[in-house]
N, C-alpha and C positions, 0 to 999 in steps of 0.2 A: 330777215332778221333770224339769226341762229340763237338757239338756247344752248349756252355752252355749260357743260357739267364741271368742267375745270379746263386748264390750259391745254390738255393733252387729248381730250375726248369730247364728242358731242353726239346728240341724237338729231341727225338732220330732219327727220319727219316732224319734230316739234316746230321747226320754223315754218312749216307749210300747213300746219293745222288750220283748218277753216274757223274754228272755234274752240275756245278752251273747255267748253262744255261737252265737246265730242269724247267718246269712248276712246281710251288710249289704243286699244286693239283696232278699232276702226281707223285711227289716224295712222297706224303702222301700215295696216293693209292698204289704205288709199296710197300712200306715199310709195311703198316699195313695189306694189303690184298692180296700180290702176291709173297710171299716169304717163305722160311722155316727158317728164323732167329729165334734162341731159345729166349724165354721169358727173360731170364737173360740180353739180349742186350738192354731191354727197362726199366729195374728196376735198379734204383741206390739208394743205402742206403742213407736215409736222403734227398732225393729230390723228388720233385713233377714231374709227367709226364704231359706234354702237348700233349696228344695223340688224343683227340677226337675233331676234327674241323667238325662241322655238315655241313658246307657248302660244305666240300670236301669228305664227306662220300658218298660212292655210296648209291643212293636211295633204291636200293634192300636190302641192309644190314640195313639201317635206319628203313626199315618197318619189320624187323624181330621181332618176340616175344622175351621175355627174355630168355626162354628155347632155342629157336633157335640161339640167339646170343651166348650163352654159350656153345652150341654144335658145333658152326661154327668152321672150321679149320684155320680161319685167325689169324694172330698175334695179331690183336686187341682183338679177343675173347679169345685167349689163355691168354692174359696178364690180360684182366678183370677178367677171371676165377682165375688166380693166385692171384691177389689182394684181391678178394673176399674171398679167402680161407686163407689169411694171417691174 
């Protein structure tokens, strides 16, 4: 179940939250950096992904080079790599 913000965008991590009481930063980090969810779960045809929240992204990830980001195993990196190849 996805939480749609409008017809053209959504925050995919909200659909995977374990609890509504979870901290939004924890939800974001768990979804984008701590799971094996396939890239297809983040991509919806005709929609924009609201995926990158700089204030919630781990500092260690934010400081990576472009090459390191694209080779990182996180869902965010895999999604970015997919979108760049599309």
